[in-house]
C-alpha positions as CSV (number, residue, x, y, z in Angstrom):
1,C,-71.3,61.1,-216.6
2,T,-71.2,64.8,-217.2
3,L,-68.4,67.3,-216.8
4,D,-67.4,67.4,-213.1
5,S,-69.3,64.2,-212.2
6,E,-67.7,62.1,-209.5
7,V,-67.0,58.5,-210.5
8,A,-65.4,55.5,-208.8
9,L,-63.0,53.3,-210.6
10,R,-61.8,49.8,-209.7
11,V,-59.2,47.9,-211.7
12,G,-58.4,44.2,-211.2
13,G,-58.6,42.2,-208.1
14,D,-61.8,40.8,-206.5
15,F,-64.8,42.9,-207.2
16,F,-68.6,42.4,-207.5
17,F,-71.9,44.2,-207.8
18,D,-74.4,43.3,-205.2
19,P,-77.1,46.0,-204.8
20,Q,-79.4,45.6,-201.9
21,P,-83.1,46.5,-201.8
22,G,-83.4,50.1,-200.7
23,D,-80.0,51.1,-202.1
24,S,-80.0,54.2,-204.3
25,P,-79.8,53.3,-208.0
26,V,-76.4,53.5,-209.6
27,N,-75.4,53.7,-213.3
28,L,-72.5,51.4,-214.1
29,V,-69.9,51.8,-216.7
30,L,-68.0,48.6,-217.2
31,I,-64.8,48.6,-219.3
32,A,-63.2,45.3,-220.5
33,G,-60.5,44.2,-222.8
34,G,-60.1,40.6,-224.2
35,V,-60.7,37.9,-221.6
36,G,-61.1,40.6,-218.9
37,I,-64.8,40.4,-219.9
38,N,-65.4,37.3,-217.7
39,P,-66.2,39.0,-214.3
40,L,-67.9,41.9,-216.0
41,F,-70.1,39.5,-218.0
42,S,-71.2,37.9,-214.7
43,I,-72.1,41.3,-213.4
44,L,-74.2,42.0,-216.6
45,L,-76.0,38.6,-216.1
46,H,-76.7,39.6,-212.5
47,I,-78.1,43.0,-213.6
48,A,-80.2,41.3,-216.2
49,D,-81.6,38.9,-213.6
50,L,-82.4,41.8,-211.3
51,H,-84.1,43.7,-214.1
52,G,-86.1,40.6,-215.1
53,Y,-87.1,39.9,-211.5
54,Q,-88.1,43.6,-211.1
55,E,-90.3,43.5,-214.1
56,S,-92.0,40.2,-213.2
57,K,-92.3,40.5,-209.5
58,G,-91.9,44.2,-208.7
59,N,-89.0,43.7,-206.3
60,R,-87.6,46.6,-204.3
61,H,-84.2,46.9,-206.1
62,K,-83.8,50.3,-207.7
63,L,-81.5,49.7,-210.7
64,G,-79.8,52.2,-212.9
65,T,-78.3,51.5,-216.3
66,A,-75.3,49.4,-217.2
67,K,-73.0,50.5,-220.1
68,L,-70.3,48.0,-221.2
69,Y,-67.3,49.2,-223.3
70,Y,-65.5,46.1,-224.6
71,S,-62.4,46.0,-226.7
72,A,-60.6,43.2,-228.6
73,K,-58.3,42.8,-231.6
74,N,-61.2,41.7,-233.8
75,T,-64.8,40.5,-233.5
76,S,-63.9,36.9,-233.3
77,E,-62.1,37.7,-230.0
78,L,-65.1,39.4,-228.5
79,L,-66.3,36.7,-226.0
80,F,-70.0,36.4,-225.2
81,K,-70.9,38.9,-228.0
82,K,-74.1,37.1,-228.9
83,N,-75.1,36.8,-225.2
84,I,-74.4,40.6,-224.7
85,L,-76.5,41.5,-227.8
86,G,-79.3,39.3,-226.4
87,L,-79.1,41.2,-223.0
88,M,-79.3,44.5,-224.9
89,K,-82.3,43.4,-226.8
90,A,-84.0,42.0,-223.7
91,F,-83.4,45.2,-221.7
92,P,-83.2,48.1,-224.1
93,G,-81.9,51.3,-222.6
94,K,-81.0,49.5,-219.4
95,I,-78.1,47.4,-220.7
96,T,-76.0,48.8,-223.6
97,C,-72.7,47.9,-225.1
98,S,-70.1,49.4,-227.4
99,F,-67.6,47.0,-228.9
100,H,-64.2,48.4,-230.0
101,V,-62.0,46.4,-232.4
102,T,-58.4,47.4,-233.1
103,Q,-57.2,45.1,-235.8
104,Q,-60.3,43.9,-237.7
105,R,-59.3,42.8,-241.2
106,S,-62.5,41.1,-242.4
107,Q,-66.0,42.6,-242.8
108,I,-68.0,42.9,-239.6
109,C,-71.3,41.0,-239.5
110,K,-74.5,43.2,-239.8
111,E,-75.7,42.3,-236.3
112,L,-72.6,43.8,-234.7
113,Q,-72.0,46.8,-237.0
114,P,-74.2,49.2,-235.1
115,H,-72.3,48.5,-231.9
116,I,-68.7,48.5,-233.3
117,T,-66.2,51.3,-233.1
118,G,-62.6,51.3,-234.2
119,K,-60.9,50.1,-237.4
């Protein structure tokens, strides 16, 4: 987003991302904390499936980017972190993630270090 951009927010409840062929592409910003990652991880998997299908079959979906901001006390509480890193690697620039840890006491593994903010 840029200054004065219009954004839509949705917190809690039932929500989903189901773009249809011919829809205008949208860029998603997904924000999760702790176990709140579960529905957003499903959305990321759906986006990855659509990107993969688009690359292999040339489907009509027009997809934007997906940026995940995910926070937890420490890296051991970041659920699906290896899967998320795999999605980022498979779809560079299309799926990105920034992990935020608030109470990390031990050293952060090298694989996660470039994606971690916080203490």
